[in-house]
C-alpha positions in Angstrom: 0.0 0.0 0.0 2.8 2.4 1.0 0.9 5.5 1.8 0.0 7.5 4.9 -3.8 7.3 4.6 -4.5 4.7 7.2 -7.8 3.7 8.7 -6.3 1.6 11.4 -2.8 1.3 13.1 -1.8 -1.9 14.7 1.4 -2.0 16.9 3.0 -5.4 17.0 3.5 -8.1 14.5 3.0 -11.1 16.6 0.1 -13.6 16.5 -2.5 -11.2 17.7 -1.3 -8.3 15.7 -1.1 -10.2 12.4 -4.5 -11.9 13.0 -6.0 -8.5 13.7 -4.4 -6.9 10.5 -5.7 -9.7 8.3 -9.2 -9.5 9.7 -9.4 -5.8 9.2 -7.9 -6.0 5.7 -10.5 -8.5 4.8 -13.2 -6.0 5.1 -11.3 -3.3 3.2 -9.8 -1.4 6.0 -6.4 0.2 5.2 -4.0 -1.0 7.9 -0.6 0.2 9.1 1.1 -2.6 10.9 4.1 -1.5 12.9 6.8 -4.1 14.0 10.1 -3.2 15.6 12.0 -6.5 14.8 14.6 -7.1 13.4 15.9 -3.6 14.0 15.0 -3.7 17.7 15.5 -7.1 19.4 13.2 -8.5 22.1 15.9 -10.6 23.7 13.8 -13.8 23.1 13.0 -13.7 19.3 15.6 -15.0 16.9 14.3 -13.7 13.5 12.5 -10.8 12.0 9.6 -12.9 10.8 6.0 -12.1 11.8 4.2 -14.4 14.0 7.4 -16.1 15.3 6.6 -18.7 18.0 9.1 -18.1 20.9 8.2 -20.8 23.3 6.6 -24.1 22.4 5.6 -25.0 18.9 2.3 -26.5 20.1 -1.1 -24.7 20.0 -2.6 -27.3 22.4 -5.1 -30.0 22.0 -7.3 -30.3 18.9 -9.9 -32.4 20.8 -13.3 -30.7 21.0 -13.8 -31.9 24.6 -10.6 -30.0 25.7 -10.8 -26.2 26.2 -7.9 -25.5 23.9 -9.5 -27.8 21.2 -12.8 -26.1 21.5 -11.2 -22.6 21.3 -9.5 -23.6 18.0 -12.9 -24.9 16.7 -14.4 -21.5 17.5 -11.5 -19.6 15.8 -12.0 -21.8 12.7 -15.8 -20.9 12.7 -14.8 -17.2 13.1 -12.5 -17.5 10.1 -9.1 -17.1 11.8 -6.3 -16.8 9.3 -3.5 -17.9 11.6 -5.3 -21.1 12.7 -5.7 -21.9 9.0 -2.0 -21.5 8.5 -1.2 -23.5 11.6 -3.4 -26.4 10.2 -1.4 -26.2 7.0 2.0 -26.2 8.8 1.1 -29.0 11.4 3.5 -31.7 12.4 2.5 -35.0 14.1 1.8 -34.4 17.7 -0.8 -36.9 18.8 -4.1 -35.1 19.5 -2.5 -31.7 19.6 -2.0 -29.1 17.0 1.9 -28.4 16.7 3.5 -26.6 13.8 6.8 -26.4 12.0 7.5 -22.9 13.6 9.8 -21.6 10.8 7.3 -22.5 8.0 4.5 -21.0 10.1 6.2 -17.8 10.6 7.2 -17.6 6.9 3.7 -18.2 5.8 2.3 -15.5 8.1 5.0 -13.1 6.9 4.2 -13.7 3.3 0.4 -13.4 3.8 0.9 -10.0 5.5 3.4 -8.6 3.0 1.3 -9.7 0.0 -1.9 -8.0 1.3 -2.7 -4.9 -0.7 -4.5 -3.4 2.3 -1.7 -3.8 4.8 1.4 -1.6 5.0 4.1 -3.3 7.1 6.4 -0.7 8.7 9.5 -1.9 10.5 10.3 0.5 13.3 10.0 0.8 17.1 6.8 2.6 18.1 7.3 4.6 21.2 4.0 6.4 21.6 0.3 5.8 21.1 -0.8 6.5 17.5 -3.5 8.9 16.6 -6.8 7.5 15.7 -8.3 4.1 16.0 -5.6 1.5 16.9 -4.8 -1.9 18.3 -2.0 -2.4 20.7 -0.6 -5.9 20.4 3.0 -5.6 21.4 3.0 -8.7 23.5 4.9 -9.8 26.6 8.2 -8.4 25.4 6.9 -4.9 24.7 9.9 -2.4 24.3 11.0 -0.4 27.2 10.1 2.9 25.7 6.6 1.9 24.5 5.9 0.2 27.8 6.4 3.5 29.5 3.8 5.0 27.1 1.4 2.3 28.1 2.0 3.0 31.7 1.4 6.7 31.2 -1.8 6.0 29.1 -3.3 3.7 31.6 -2.2 5.6 34.8 -0.9 2.4 36.3 2.2 0.2 36.3 2.3 -2.9 34.2 2.3 -6.2 36.1 5.0 -8.6 35.0 6.1 -12.3 35.4 8.8 -14.4 33.8 8.1 -16.9 31.0 10.4 -19.8 30.1 11.3 -21.7 26.9 12.0 -25.4 26.6 15.2 -26.8 24.9 15.1 -28.2 21.3 17.1 -31.4 20.6 18.6 -33.1 17.5 16.7 -36.3 17.1 19.7 -38.2 15.6 21.6 -37.8 18.8 18.9 -39.5 21.0 19.7 -43.1 22.1 16.7 -45.2 21.0 18.1 -48.2 22.8 16.5 -46.3 25.8 14.0 -43.9 24.2 10.8 -45.1 22.6 8.0 -43.6 20.4 4.6 -43.4 21.8 1.6 -41.2 22.8 -0.2 -41.4 26.1 -3.1 -43.9 26.2 -2.2 -45.2 22.7 -0.5 -48.4 21.8 3.2 -47.7 21.4 6.3 -49.5 20.2 9.4 -48.4 18.4 7.3 -47.5 15.2 4.2 -46.0 16.7 3.2 -42.7 18.4 4.1 -39.1 17.8 6.3 -38.4 20.9 9.7 -39.6 21.9 9.6 -40.9 25.4 12.5 -40.9 27.9 11.7 -43.4 30.7 13.0 -43.1 34.3 13.3 -45.7 37.1 12.5 -44.5 40.6 16.1 -44.1 41.5 16.9 -42.2 38.2 14.0 -39.9 38.9 15.0 -39.0 42.4 18.7 -38.4 41.3 17.4 -36.2 38.5 15.3 -34.1 40.8 18.2 -33.5 43.0 20.3 -32.4 40.0 17.5 -29.9 39.0 17.3 -28.4 42.5 21.1 -27.8 42.6 21.4 -26.4 39.1 22.8 -22.8 38.5 20.4 -20.3 36.9 21.1 -17.5 34.5 21.3 -14.1 36.2 18.4 -11.8 35.1 19.2 -9.6 32.1 19.1 -5.8 32.4 15.8 -5.6 30.4 14.3 -8.1 32.9 15.5 -6.6 36.2 15.2 -3.0 35.3 11.5 -3.1 34.6 10.4 0.0 32.7 9.1 1.7 35.8 12.4 1.4 37.7 11.1 -1.6 39.7 13.8 -4.1 40.4 13.2 -7.7 41.5 15.5 -10.5 42.5 12.5 -12.8 43.0 10.6 -12.8 39.7 6.9 -13.8 39.6 6.3 -16.9 37.6 3.2 -17.7 35.6 1.9 -20.9 37.4 1.0 -22.5 33.9 4.6 -22.3 32.7 7.0 -22.8 35.7 10.7 -23.5 35.0 11.4 -27.1 35.9 13.9 -26.2 38.5 11.3 -24.2 40.3 8.8 -27.1 40.1 11.4 -29.5 41.4 11.6 -27.5 44.7 7.9 -27.9 45.3 8.2 -31.5 46.4 9.8 -34.8 45.3 6.5 -35.8 43.4 5.8 -32.5 41.8 7.5 -33.4 38.5 6.1 -37.0 38.5 2.6 -35.6 38.8 3.4 -32.8 36.3 5.4 -32.8 33.1 7.0 -36.2 33.9 3.8 -38.1 34.6 4.0 -41.6 33.2 0.4 -42.4 32.9 -0.9 -44.0 29.7 2.6 -45.1 28.5 4.3 -48.5 28.4 8.0 -48.9 27.8 8.4 -51.6 25.0 12.0 -52.2 26.1 10.9 -53.5 29.6 7.1 -53.9 28.9 6.5 -51.9 32.1 5.2 -48.4 32.8 8.1 -46.2 33.7 8.2 -44.5 37.1 8.4 -41.2 35.3 8.9 -40.0 31.7 10.0 -37.0 29.7 8.2 -36.5 26.4 9.8 -34.9 23.3 7.5 -33.4 20.6 8.4 -32.8 17.0 9.3 -29.3 16.1 9.6 -29.5 12.2 8.0 -31.3 9.3 11.2 -33.2 8.6 11.1 -34.7 12.1 14.8 -33.8 12.8 14.1 -31.5 15.9 12.2 -32.2 19.0 11.4 -30.1 22.1 11.3 -31.1 25.7 7.6 -31.0 26.6 7.0 -28.9 29.7 10.7 -28.4 30.3 10.9 -24.6 30.2 14.1 -23.6 32.2 16.3 -20.8 33.3 19.3 -23.1 34.0 22.6 -21.9 32.6 23.6 -23.5 29.3 26.4 -25.4 30.9 24.0 -26.7 33.5 21.5 -27.7 30.9 24.2 -29.8 29.2 25.2 -31.4 32.5 21.8 -32.1 33.9 19.8 -32.9 30.8 22.5 -35.3 29.5 21.9 -37.3 32.6 18.4 -38.1 31.3 18.1 -41.7 30.1 18.6 -41.7 26.4 20.1 -38.2 26.2 23.7 -38.9 27.3 25.1 -37.7 23.9 22.3 -35.4 22.8 23.0 -32.2 20.8 21.0 -29.1 21.7 19.7 -27.1 18.8 18.4 -24.4 21.2 18.9 -24.2 25.0 16.0 -23.4 27.3 15.8 -19.8 28.4 13.6 -17.3 30.5 12.4 -13.8 29.6 10.2 -11.1 31.1 6.6 -11.2 30.2 4.5 -8.0 30.7 0.8 -7.6 30.8 -1.7 -4.9 31.9 -4.2 -5.1 34.7 -7.0 -5.7 32.2 -10.0 -5.6 34.6 -9.1 -2.0 35.4 -8.7 -0.8 31.8 -10.4 -3.2 29.3 -14.0 -4.0 28.2 -14.8 -7.5 27.0 -14.7 -6.0 23.5 -11.0 -5.4 24.1 -11.5 -1.6 23.9 -9.8 0.5 26.6 -12.2 1.9 29.1 -10.6 5.3 29.3 -9.6 5.7 25.6 -12.4 4.9 23.1 -11.0 3.7 19.8 -7.9 2.0 21.3 -8.0 -1.8 21.6 -5.5 -4.1 23.3 -4.9 -7.7 22.0 -2.6 -10.6 22.7 -0.7 -11.6 25.7 -0.5 -8.0 26.8 -4.2 -8.5 27.9 -3.3 -11.4 30.2 -4.8 -14.1 27.9 -2.2 -16.9 27.8 -1.6 -19.4 25.0 -1.0 -19.1 21.3 -4.7 -19.9 20.3 -5.9 -17.4 22.9 -3.7 -14.7 21.6 -4.8 -15.4 18.0 -8.4 -15.2 19.3 -8.0 -11.8 20.9 -6.4 -10.5 17.9 -9.2 -11.8 15.8 -11.7 -10.1 18.1 -9.9 -6.8 18.1 -9.5 -7.1 14.3 -13.3 -7.4 14.0 -14.2 -4.7 16.4 -11.8 -1.9 15.3 -13.3 -2.0 11.8 -16.8 -2.1 13.2 -16.0 1.1 15.1 -14.7 2.7 11.9 -17.8 1.7 10.1 -20.1 3.0 12.8 -21.3 -0.5 13.8 -21.8 -1.9 17.3 -18.9 -3.8 18.9 -18.9 -7.6 19.2 -18.9 -9.1 22.7 -18.8 -12.8 22.3 -21.1 -15.1 24.4 -19.6 -16.1 27.7 -20.6 -19.7 26.8 -17.8 -19.7 24.3 -14.2 -20.2 25.2 -13.1 -16.9 23.6 -15.9 -15.0 25.1 -15.3 -16.4 28.6 -11.6 -15.4 28.3 -12.5 -11.9 27.4 -15.1 -11.8 30.2 -12.4 -13.0 32.6 -9.8 -10.4 31.8 -12.3 -7.6 31.9 -14.3 -8.5 34.9 -12.3 -10.5 37.4 -11.1 -8.8 40.6 -8.2 -6.5 39.7 -6.3 -7.1 42.9 -6.1 -10.8 42.2 -5.8 -10.7 38.4 -3.3 -13.1 36.8 -2.9 -14.4 33.2 -5.3 -17.1 32.2 -5.3 -19.9 29.5 -8.4 -21.3 28.0 -10.2 -23.6 30.4 -13.7 -24.9 31.1 -13.7 -23.5 34.6 -14.3 -20.0 33.0 -17.6 -21.2 31.4 -21.0 -21.2 33.1 -22.0 -24.7 34.3 -24.3 -27.0 32.2 -27.8 -26.7 33.8 -29.5 -29.8 35.2 -29.3 -31.8 38.4 -28.3 -35.2 36.8 -24.7 -36.0 37.6 -22.8 -36.7 34.3 -19.2 -37.7 33.5 -16.5 -35.1 32.8 -16.4 -36.3 29.1 -20.1 -35.9 28.7 -20.1 -32.6 30.4 -17.3 -31.3 28.2 -19.2 -32.5 25.1 -22.3 -30.6 26.2 -20.2 -27.5 26.7 -18.7 -27.7 23.3 -22.1 -28.3 21.7 -23.5 -25.3 23.6 -20.6 -23.2 22.4 -21.1 -24.2 18.9 -24.8 -23.4 19.0 -24.5 -20.2 20.8 -21.6 -18.8 18.7 -23.5 -19.7 15.5 -26.6 -18.0 16.7 -24.7 -14.9 17.8 -22.9 -14.6 14.5 -26.3 -14.8 12.7 -27.4 -11.9 14.8 -24.3 -9.9 14.2 -24.5 -10.5 10.4 -27.9 -9.0 10.3 -27.0 -5.8 12.1 
């Protein structure tokens, strides 16, 4: 497009910003999409591609009776561009949707750059733009723009630390020990989407002690010197993404009932269920790279070599990427956002993505989608969309906009946010979840029919 006549400005080229830009462009809105990478680094991203996935390559379960699976069903129904790309870039991951992250980011970038209604501008944004806009700068918002956010909202950002799992070279894994398999599915050397690393009871206890004694990276300047001058030597971790060395300190069984749970797996080498297990999930379509599921960490690289090579089957493993930890910022959404994602004190400005406190890739795509629908509706003089709270995306938006602000923490998609299924008859969890999914599908369809007639 390459002009200065924009209807909508979007700050941030991550998942939510790109989804918002594509939704707005679809209805003929002229969009200016501002992304600071690669000229300004975040400290966690490695490329300048749009929609780069920094942590896991998994978007969660695809099953409709799981909250993340239902959310993706809703996004497909709503016409999400990025979920469509994720489906096209999927790699085997059991019942989950995982992607080849490089292919995914490349496709997102190509779609944005080829869209005649989107002008991609590579620069650091340091102040709020004039006119209708969407702020989607994510958890690694630049220091200068974070100050503008703080000034605009009249409050300090909250913050916590998010961690990344290591990625391994499959060829260096010992399959005399490791085996392929998915939980609750028959597994042998040729079946299953995950690589499993089994532990005996003694191996597990020894490994936990190593984790507890491991040295961690000192915090980086951009993490300790938070934009408001706050310094912290005791970072706040998001409970849904704890570093494994932190989890190990929570009790000897914390890992065995968490990321190392062995349920639903049988080791074909011994024909027994392991005492504990670490799963590795494919990272790329070729199947050369695997990440350690649930093993986000802030251990130093030397300690990761020492400790993770003690894992059965990884004694000679090569690391393609070490785990790391970074600052993750978000706003106190109940104080400043409506469920439409518009700012309470600044009409015409929307916030989307992880900055809102919505966690998870699919959730952030969803918030970008909603903002990308609402900003054009405001431009066109239409009423804003507030999705039914019986949908996963609607319930997430309700949570971030109406929960108690003094206890607000980031939230992933989960059925606990949804109103209960009416009726006194006790039903199984699976049946309840199916009813929730059916209700969401009906309510979302009915709501979209109403919106389309307005």
